[in-house]
ZANUVEX-369190 format. One record per residue: x, y, z of N, C-alpha, C in turn; residue in three letters; residue number from 1. Coordinates in nm, 2 decimals, m for minus. Layout:
     n_c1     n_c2     n_c3    ca_c1    ca_c2    ca_c3     c_c1     c_c2     c_c3   residuo   num
        X        Y        Z        X        Y        Z        X        Y        Z       ala   NUM
...
This chain:
     n_c1     n_c2     n_c3    ca_c1    ca_c2    ca_c3     c_c1     c_c2     c_c3   residuo   num
    24.95    14.08    m1.19    25.04    14.18    m1.21    24.95    14.32    m1.22       gln     1
    24.83    14.29    m1.29    24.72    14.39    m1.30    24.65    14.43    m1.16       leu     2
    24.64    14.34    m1.06    24.59    14.37    m0.94    24.69    14.45    m0.86       ser     3
    24.85    14.40    m0.86    24.94    14.47    m0.80    24.97    14.63    m0.86       ser     4
    24.94    14.61    m0.98    24.94    14.76    m1.04    24.81    14.89    m0.96       met     5
    24.72    14.81    m0.97    24.60    14.89    m0.91    24.62    14.92    m0.78       ile     6
    24.66    14.83    m0.68    24.70    14.85    m0.56    24.79    14.93    m0.54       ala     7
    24.90    14.93    m0.61    25.01    15.03    m0.60    25.01    15.20    m0.65       his     8
    24.93    15.19    m0.75    24.88    15.33    m0.80    24.78    15.40    m0.72       glu     9
    24.66    15.31    m0.70    24.56    15.38    m0.61    24.58    15.42    m0.50       leu    10
    24.67    15.35    m0.40    24.70    15.40    m0.28    24.73    15.54    m0.25       lys    11
    24.81    15.60    m0.31    24.84    15.75    m0.30    24.71    15.80    m0.32       gln    12
    24.64    15.84    m0.44    24.52    15.89    m0.45    24.42    15.89    m0.36       pro    13
    24.39    15.76    m0.31    24.29    15.72    m0.19    24.33    15.79    m0.07       leu    14
    24.48    15.78    m0.04    24.52    15.84     0.10    24.51    15.97     0.12       ala    15
    24.52    16.05    m0.03    24.50    16.17     0.00    24.37    16.22     0.00       ser    16
    24.30    16.14    m0.06    24.13    16.17    m0.04    24.10    16.18     0.10       ile    17
    24.16    16.07     0.17    24.14    16.05     0.31    24.18    16.15     0.40       leu    18
    24.31    16.18     0.36    24.34    16.30     0.45    24.29    16.43     0.43       asn    19
    24.23    16.47     0.32    24.17    16.60     0.29    24.03    16.58     0.37       tyr    20
    23.95    16.46     0.32    23.85    16.46     0.43    23.83    16.47     0.57       ala    21
    23.95    16.42     0.63    23.97    16.43     0.75    24.00    16.54     0.82       asn    22
    24.08    16.63     0.71    24.11    16.75     0.75    24.00    16.86     0.76       gly    23
    23.90    16.83     0.66    23.78    16.89     0.66    23.67    16.88     0.79       leu    24
    23.68    16.78     0.84    23.60    16.72     0.95    23.64    16.77     1.05       ala    25
    23.80    16.77     1.10    23.88    16.83     1.19    23.83    16.96     1.20       gln    26
    23.84    17.07     1.09    23.82    17.19     1.10    23.68    17.22     1.12       leu    27
    23.59    17.14     1.07    23.47    17.19     1.11    23.43    17.15     1.26       ala    28
    23.48    17.06     1.31    23.47    17.02     1.44    23.52    17.13     1.53       lys    29
    23.66    17.20     1.49    23.68    17.30     1.59    23.64    17.42     1.54       met    30
    23.52    17.44     1.45    23.48    17.54     1.40    23.56    17.65     1.35       gly    31
    23.67    17.63     1.27    23.77    17.67     1.21    23.78    17.66     1.08       arg    32
    23.67    17.62     1.00    23.68    17.61     0.86    23.59    17.73     0.80       ser    33
    23.69    17.76     0.69    23.59    17.86     0.59    23.59    17.81     0.44       thr    34
    23.49    17.91     0.38    23.48    17.86     0.25    23.59    17.85     0.17       pro    35
    23.71    17.93     0.17    23.83    17.91     0.09    23.88    17.78     0.14       glu    36
    23.91    17.74     0.27    23.98    17.62     0.30    23.90    17.49     0.25       gln    37
    23.74    17.50     0.24    23.68    17.39     0.20    23.65    17.37     0.07       thr    38
    23.68    17.49    m0.01    23.70    17.50    m0.15    23.82    17.43    m0.20       gly    39
    23.93    17.45    m0.18    24.08    17.42    m0.19    24.06    17.23    m0.16       ile    40
    24.02    17.18    m0.03    24.01    17.07    m0.04    23.90    16.98    m0.10       ala    41
    23.81    17.07    m0.14    23.70    17.01    m0.23    23.77    17.00    m0.37       glu    42
    23.84    17.09    m0.40    23.90    17.09    m0.57    24.02    16.99    m0.56       lys    43
    24.09    16.97    m0.45    24.20    16.86    m0.45    24.14    16.72    m0.43       ser    44
    24.02    16.70    m0.36    23.95    16.56    m0.36    23.92    16.54    m0.47       ile    45
    23.83    16.63    m0.57    23.81    16.59    m0.70    23.91    16.57    m0.77       lys    46
    24.02    16.65    m0.79    24.16    16.62    m0.85    24.19    16.45    m0.83       thr    47
    24.20    16.44    m0.70    24.27    16.28    m0.67    24.16    16.18    m0.73       glu    48
    24.04    16.19    m0.70    23.94    16.10    m0.74    23.94    16.08    m0.89       ala    49
    23.95    16.19    m0.97    23.95    16.19    m1.11    24.10    16.13    m1.15       thr    50
    24.21    16.12    m1.07    24.32    16.04    m1.07    24.33    15.89    m1.08       arg    51
    24.23    15.87    m0.97    24.24    15.72    m0.95    24.14    15.68    m1.04       ala    52
    24.02    15.74    m1.10    23.93    15.70    m1.21    24.02    15.67    m1.30       asn    53
    24.12    15.76    m1.35    24.19    15.75    m1.46    24.29    15.61    m1.45       ala    54
    24.33    15.58    m1.36    24.40    15.49    m1.33    24.34    15.37    m1.37       ile    55
    24.21    15.34    m1.28    24.13    15.23    m1.31    24.10    15.20    m1.48       val    56
    24.08    15.31    m1.55    24.03    15.30    m1.68    24.17    15.26    m1.77       asp    57
    24.28    15.30    m1.73    24.39    15.26    m1.81    24.44    15.09    m1.77       arg    58
    24.40    15.06    m1.64    24.44    14.93    m1.63    24.34    14.85    m1.71       val    59
    24.22    14.88    m1.70    24.11    14.81    m1.78    24.14    14.81    m1.93       arg    60
    24.23    14.89    m1.99    24.25    14.88    m2.12    24.39    14.83    m2.14       ala    61
    24.48    14.80    m2.03    24.59    14.72    m2.06    24.53    14.61    m2.07       tyr    62
    24.45    14.54    m1.97    24.38    14.40    m1.96    24.33    14.37    m2.10       ala    63
    24.25    14.49    m2.19    24.19    14.43    m2.32    24.26    14.49    m2.42       lys    64
    24.40    14.52    m2.39    24.55    14.54    m2.50    24.48    14.68    m2.58       his    65
    24.41    14.76    m2.52    24.34    14.89    m2.58    24.43    14.98    m2.51       glu    66
    24.54    14.99    m2.51    24.63    15.12    m2.51    24.61    15.25    m2.57       glu    67
    24.58    15.23    m2.69    24.51    15.34    m2.77    24.68    15.42    m2.86       gly    68
    24.67    15.47    m2.93    24.74    15.54    m3.01    24.85    15.63    m2.92       pro    69
    24.96    15.68    m2.91    25.05    15.76    m2.82    25.02    15.87    m2.89       leu    70
    25.00    16.00    m2.81    24.97    16.12    m2.87    25.09    16.24    m2.79       thr    71
    25.12    16.36    m2.85    25.21    16.43    m2.84    25.19    16.53    m2.69       glu    72
    25.29    16.51    m2.59    25.22    16.56    m2.48    25.36    16.61    m2.43       leu    73
    25.33    16.73    m2.31    25.45    16.83    m2.28    25.51    16.76    m2.14       asp    74
    25.62    16.69    m2.16    25.70    16.62    m2.06    25.76    16.71    m1.95       leu    75
    25.79    16.83    m2.00    25.80    16.94    m1.91    25.68    16.95    m1.75       ser    76
    25.57    16.99    m1.83    25.46    17.00    m1.74    25.42    16.88    m1.64       asp    77
    25.45    16.77    m1.73    25.42    16.65    m1.65    25.50    16.62    m1.50       val    78
    25.65    16.67    m1.55    25.76    16.66    m1.46    25.73    16.74    m1.32       ser    79
    25.68    16.85    m1.37    25.64    16.96    m1.27    25.54    16.93    m1.18       his    80
    25.42    16.85    m1.26    25.32    16.80    m1.18    25.35    16.68    m1.07       lys    81
    25.44    16.61    m1.11    25.50    16.52    m1.04    25.55    16.54    m0.92       ala    82
    25.65    16.65    m0.92    25.72    16.71    m0.80    25.63    16.75    m0.70       ile    83
    25.51    16.84    m0.78    25.44    16.88    m0.67    25.36    16.81    m0.59       arg    84
    25.32    16.68    m0.71    25.23    16.57    m0.62    25.31    16.50    m0.52       thr    85
    25.42    16.48    m0.54    25.53    16.40    m0.46    25.53    16.49    m0.32       phe    86
    25.59    16.64    m0.31    25.63    16.72    m0.24    25.47    16.71    m0.11       thr    87
    25.36    16.72    m0.18    25.25    16.77    m0.14    25.18    16.64    m0.03       arg    88
    25.24    16.53    m0.10    25.22    16.40    m0.03    25.32    16.34     0.05       asn    89
    25.42    16.38     0.04    25.52    16.31     0.13    25.51    16.30     0.25       ala    90
    25.54    16.16     0.33    25.51    16.14     0.45    25.61    16.25     0.56       leu    91
    25.74    16.25     0.50    25.85    16.35     0.58    25.88    16.45     0.47       thr    92
    25.93    16.55     0.50    25.98    16.64     0.42    26.11    16.62     0.36       pro    93
    26.12    16.63     0.24    26.24    16.61     0.14    26.24    16.76     0.06       val    94
    26.37    16.78     0.04    26.43    16.88    m0.05    26.42    16.83    m0.20       ala    95
    26.36    16.89    m0.28    26.35    16.86    m0.42    26.39    16.93    m0.51       val    96
    26.49    16.95    m0.58    26.53    17.05    m0.64    26.51    17.01    m0.78       ser    97
    26.52    17.10    m0.93    26.47    17.08    m1.04    26.54    17.13    m1.13       asp    98
    26.58    17.11    m1.26    26.63    17.16    m1.35    26.57    17.14    m1.48       ala    99
    26.46    17.18    m1.50    26.35    17.14    m1.61    26.33    17.24    m1.72       ile   100
    26.39    17.18    m1.84    26.38    17.27    m1.96    26.22    17.28    m2.02       glu   101
    26.19    17.39    m2.03    26.07    17.41    m2.06    26.02    17.35    m2.21       pro   102
    25.89    17.33    m2.19    25.83    17.28    m2.34    25.90    17.14    m2.41       gly   103
    25.95    17.08    m2.35    25.98    16.94    m2.40    25.87    16.86    m2.41       ile   104
    25.84    16.83    m2.56    25.73    16.75    m2.60    25.80    16.60    m2.63       arg   105
    25.70    16.50    m2.61    25.72    16.35    m2.62    25.60    16.27    m2.67       val   106
    25.62    16.14    m2.73    25.51    16.10    m2.77    25.47    16.00    m2.67       met   107
    25.36    16.00    m2.62    25.31    15.90    m2.50    25.19    15.92    m2.44       gly   108
    25.15    15.87    m2.35    25.01    15.87    m2.28    24.99    15.95    m2.17       his   109
    24.91    16.04    m2.13    24.93    16.14    m2.04    24.96    16.07    m1.87       glu   110
    24.87    16.00    m1.84    24.87    15.88    m1.72    25.00    15.80    m1.71       leu   111
    25.03    15.75    m1.81    25.16    15.66    m1.81    25.27    15.76    m1.77       glu   112
    25.29    15.90    m1.87    25.41    15.96    m1.79    25.39    16.01    m1.67       leu   113
    25.28    16.03    m1.61    25.28    16.09    m1.46    25.31    15.98    m1.38       glu   114
    25.28    15.85    m1.43    25.31    15.76    m1.34    25.46    15.70    m1.35       leu   115
    25.51    15.74    m1.48    25.67    15.72    m1.48    25.77    15.81    m1.40       leu   116
    25.69    15.95    m1.43    25.79    16.05    m1.33    25.75    16.04    m1.21       thr   117
    25.64    16.03    m1.14    25.59    16.01    m1.02    25.68    15.91    m0.93       leu   118
    25.67    15.77    m1.02    25.73    15.66    m0.92    25.89    15.66    m0.92       asn   119
    25.97    15.74    m1.01    26.10    15.74    m0.99    26.13    15.82    m0.87       leu   120
    26.04    15.93    m0.87    26.05    16.04    m0.78    26.04    15.99    m0.62       ile   121
    25.90    15.90    m0.63    25.87    15.85    m0.49    25.96    15.74    m0.45       arg   122
    26.05    15.64    m0.56    26.15    15.57    m0.50    26.28    15.63    m0.47       asn   123
    26.30    15.77    m0.51    26.42    15.84    m0.46    26.37    15.87    m0.31       ala   124
    26.27    15.90    m0.30    26.20    15.96    m0.17    26.24    15.83    m0.08       gly   125
    26.20    15.73    m0.09    26.21    15.59    m0.02    26.37    15.60     0.03       asp   126
    26.44    15.62    m0.09    26.59    15.61    m0.07    26.65    15.69     0.03       ala   127
    26.57    15.81     0.06    26.65    15.91     0.12    26.58    15.93     0.28       val   128
    26.49    15.84     0.31    26.40    15.84     0.41    26.48    15.87     0.55       lys   129
    26.60    15.77     0.53    26.69    15.79     0.69    26.79    15.86     0.67       asp   130
    26.80    15.97     0.56    26.92    16.03     0.52    26.92    16.16     0.64       val   131
    27.03    16.22     0.68    27.01    16.32     0.77    26.95    16.47     0.69       ala   132
    27.01    16.46     0.57    26.99    16.57     0.47    26.92    16.53     0.36       asp   133
    26.79    16.47     0.34    26.76    16.42     0.20    26.73    16.51     0.12       pro   134
    26.78    16.49    m0.02    26.78    16.58    m0.13    26.74    16.50    m0.23       leu   135
    26.66    16.52    m0.33    26.62    16.45    m0.45    26.65    16.58    m0.58       ile   136
    26.72    16.53    m0.69    26.74    16.63    m0.76    26.65    16.56    m0.93       arg   137
    26.56    16.67    m0.94    26.49    16.62    m1.09    26.55    16.70    m1.20       val   138
    26.60    16.64    m1.29    26.63    16.72    m1.43    26.57    16.67    m1.58       thr   139
    26.56    16.75    m1.67    26.48    16.72    m1.79    26.56    16.80    m1.88       leu   140
    26.60    16.74    m1.99    26.66    16.81    m2.10    26.62    16.76    m2.23       arg   141
    26.69    16.83    m2.33    26.70    16.80    m2.48    26.84    16.72    m2.51       arg   142
    26.84    16.63    m2.59    27.00    16.56    m2.62    26.97    16.52    m2.74       asp   143
    26.99    16.58    m2.86    26.97    16.56    m3.00    26.82    16.56    m3.01       gly   144
    26.78    16.41    m3.06    26.66    16.39    m3.08    26.57    16.30    m3.00       gly   145
    26.62    16.33    m2.83    26.57    16.28    m2.74    26.55    16.33    m2.62       lys   146
    26.44    16.34    m2.53    26.42    16.39    m2.39    26.50    16.29    m2.31       ala   147
    26.59    16.35    m2.21    26.66    16.29    m2.10    26.60    16.32    m1.96       val   148
    26.52    16.22    m1.90    26.48    16.26    m1.78    26.55    16.17    m1.67       phe   149
    26.60    16.25    m1.56    26.71    16.22    m1.45    26.62    16.23    m1.36       gln   150
    26.63    16.12    m1.24    26.62    16.14    m1.09    26.72    16.10    m1.00       val   151
    26.79    16.20    m0.93    26.90    16.12    m0.86    26.87    16.19    m0.70       arg   152
    26.92    16.06    m0.63    26.90    16.10    m0.45    27.02    16.09    m0.40       asp   153
    27.04    16.12    m0.29    27.16    16.12    m0.21    27.16    16.02    m0.09       asn   154
    27.07    15.95    m0.15    27.05    15.82    m0.04    27.16    15.70    m0.04       gly   155
    27.17    15.61     0.04    27.32    15.52     0.03    27.33    15.45    m0.09       pro   156
    27.45    15.43    m0.11    27.50    15.36    m0.23    27.46    15.22    m0.26       val   157
    27.41    15.17    m0.36    27.34    15.06    m0.39    27.44    14.98    m0.44       val   158
    27.45    14.84    m0.41    27.55    14.75    m0.42    27.53    14.70    m0.58       thr   159
    27.63    14.65    m0.64    27.61    14.59    m0.77    27.52    14.48    m0.81       asp   160
    27.49    14.41    m0.70    27.38    14.28    m0.71    27.25    14.39    m0.73       ala   161
    27.24    14.46    m0.64    27.09    14.53    m0.62    27.10    14.61    m0.77       val   162
    27.20    14.67    m0.80    27.15    14.76    m0.93    27.12    14.66    m1.06       leu   163
    27.19    14.55    m1.03    27.16    14.45    m1.17    27.01    14.40    m1.16       glu   164
    26.95    14.40    m1.04    26.82    14.36    m1.01    26.74    14.47    m1.05       lys   165
    26.79    14.60    m1.00    26.72    14.72    m1.05    26.72    14.73    m1.20       leu   166
    26.82    14.70    m1.29    26.84    14.72    m1.41    26.74    14.62    m1.49       thr   167
    26.70    14.49    m1.44    26.62    14.41    m1.48    26.46    14.46    m1.44       glu   168
    26.47    14.47    m1.32    26.33    14.54    m1.29    26.24    14.42    m1.30       ile   169
    26.27    14.34    m1.25    26.17    14.24    m1.25    26.08    14.14    m1.12       glu   170
    26.18    14.24    m1.01    26.12    14.17    m0.89    26.15    14.27    m0.74       glu   171
    26.09    14.29    m0.66    26.10    14.37    m0.56    26.21    14.37    m0.48       ser   172
    26.30    14.47    m0.45    26.41    14.46    m0.38    26.41    14.57    m0.28       val   173
    26.31    14.62    m0.25    26.26    14.70    m0.13    26.17    14.66    m0.05       lys   174
    26.11    14.68     0.06    26.01    14.62     0.13    25.90    14.70     0.10       pro   175
    25.87    14.81     0.02    25.79    14.91     0.02    25.74    14.92    m0.11       glu   176
    25.77    14.81    m0.21    25.71    14.79    m0.36    25.81    14.84    m0.46       gly   177
    25.95    14.91    m0.43    26.01    14.98    m0.52    26.03    14.87    m0.66       leu   178
    26.04    14.74    m0.63    26.02    14.66    m0.76    25.93    14.69    m0.86       gly   179
    25.83    14.70    m0.80    25.65    14.70    m0.86    25.68    14.85    m0.91       leu   180
    25.71    14.93    m0.86    25.70    15.08    m0.92    25.80    15.08    m1.04       gly   181
    25.91    15.03    m1.05    26.00    15.03    m1.13    25.96    14.93    m1.26       leu   182
    25.88    14.85    m1.23    25.83    14.74    m1.32    25.73    14.81    m1.41       ala   183
    25.65    14.91    m1.36    25.53    14.99    m1.43    25.63    15.11    m1.51       ile   184
    25.74    15.14    m1.46    25.81    15.24    m1.52    25.89    15.19    m1.63       val   185
    25.92    15.08    m1.62    26.01    15.00    m1.73    25.90    14.99    m1.85       lys   186
    25.76    14.91    m1.80    25.68    14.89    m1.88    25.63    15.01    m2.00       asn   187
    25.62    15.13    m1.90    25.58    15.26    m2.01    25.68    15.28    m2.09       ile   188
    25.82    15.31    m2.03    25.92    15.34    m2.11    25.94    15.23    m2.24       val   189
    25.90    15.13    m2.23    25.92    15.01    m2.34    25.80    15.05    m2.44       asn   190
    25.70    15.08    m2.38    25.58    15.10    m2.48    25.62    15.24    m2.58       leu   191
    25.69    15.32    m2.50    25.73    15.44    m2.58    25.85    15.44    m2.64       met   192
    25.90    15.29    m2.65    26.03    15.29    m2.72    26.13    15.37    m2.68       gly   193
    26.16    15.39    m2.56    26.26    15.46    m2.48    26.37    15.36    m2.42       gly   194
    26.42    15.42    m2.32    26.54    15.32    m2.25    26.56    15.36    m2.10       lys   195
    26.56    15.28    m2.01    26.61    15.32    m1.88    26.71    15.29    m1.80       ile   196
    26.80    15.35    m1.75    26.95    15.30    m1.69    26.95    15.37    m1.54       ser   197
    27.02    15.31    m1.46    27.04    15.32    m1.34    27.20    15.29    m1.31       val   198
    27.22    15.41    m1.21    27.37    15.38    m1.15    27.38    15.45    m1.01       arg   199
    27.47    15.39    m0.96    27.51    15.45    m0.83    27.65    15.49    m0.78       ser   200
    27.63    15.63    m0.76    27.79    15.69    m0.72    27.84    15.72    m0.59       ile   201
    27.91    15.68    m0.54    27.96    15.67    m0.39    27.99    15.82    m0.36       lys   202
    27.90    15.85    m0.26    27.91    16.00    m0.21    27.84    16.10    m0.26       gly   203
    27.77    16.06    m0.37    27.64    16.13    m0.45    27.51    16.02    m0.44       ile   204
    27.50    15.93    m0.46    27.36    15.84    m0.46    27.33    15.80    m0.55       gly   205
    27.20    15.76    m0.59    27.16    15.67    m0.72    27.08    15.76    m0.80       thr   206
    27.10    15.74    m0.94    27.04    15.80    m1.05    26.98    15.69    m1.12       glu   207
    26.89    15.73    m1.18    26.77    15.68    m1.28    26.78    15.80    m1.40       phe   208
    26.80    15.72    m1.52    26.81    15.83    m1.65    26.69    15.72    m1.74       thr   209
    26.63    15.83    m1.77    26.50    15.76    m1.89    26.53    15.81    m2.01       val   210
    26.57    15.78    m2.13    26.58    15.84    m2.26    26.44    15.79    m2.34       asp   211
    26.36    15.93    m2.38    26.25    15.91    m2.46    26.27    15.99    m2.58       ile   212
    26.22    15.94    m2.71    26.23    16.00    m2.83    26.13    16.14    m2.83       arg   213
    26.17    16.26    m2.88    26.10    16.39    m2.86    26.00    16.36    m2.97       leu   214
    25.89    16.44    m2.93    25.78    16.44    m3.02    25.81    16.51    m3.18       gly   215
    25.71    16.49    m3.24    25.75    16.53    m3.36    25.79    16.69    m3.41       asn   216
    25.68    16.75    m3.30    25.68    16.87    m3.33    25.81    16.95    m3.25       ser   217
    25.85    16.91    m3.16    25.97    16.93    m3.06    26.10    16.89    m3.14       asp   218
    26.09    16.77    m3.21    26.23    16.72    m3.29    26.24    16.80    m3.42       glu   219
    26.14    16.90    m3.49    26.17    16.96    m3.58    26.23    17.10    m3.52       glu   220
    26.21    17.13    m3.40    26.31    17.25    m3.38    26.44    17.21    m3.35       lys   221
    26.47    17.10    m3.35    26.63    17.09    m3.33    26.69    17.10    m3.46       gln   222
    26.61    17.12    m3.57    26.69    17.12    m3.70    26.63    17.27    m3.76       tyr   223
């Protein structure tokens, strides 16, 4: 499970690093590179390399059962970051709309929250890859003492049998690792004492919902 998690999560940042490096080499070969372009690419490569390193560190911590205490984090910022990462690295253009309430804070680990939000958006992207007008809708809102994060796609309706497997999230039901991504999501949600659910609506698509308890400072604002 750990080796699968490493392979699944490192693939994206390593692919991004390779793309930026190839882009720099191509610009240099054509004599069109500028200091500004080089600076942007270097910054992006460093960001993705730092992310890959953080993933390795977290997986090592999992192996040693050293997850560490949960800290209060801004899920709104993490959600925006996940959307930017997905949009930047999507192989085919996908429209992503969002309705994210600002300043929603929850208890968790920063990398885990990034993996949770990004995996759900990636899975939605995979679901709409053959749709004529692909659309992903990401929402985040407060509901009493919890944060509700939802990702909806306009892909094909998922059968009840597949929905049951997705709810269990114990095995892959798509060829490109959907089951693995959801297994990671479920583990993260469980660590934070949250809940994940999925439903498929005819004519609309599939929607994943994650409920997470608000952080202490955010919870106090509700009263």
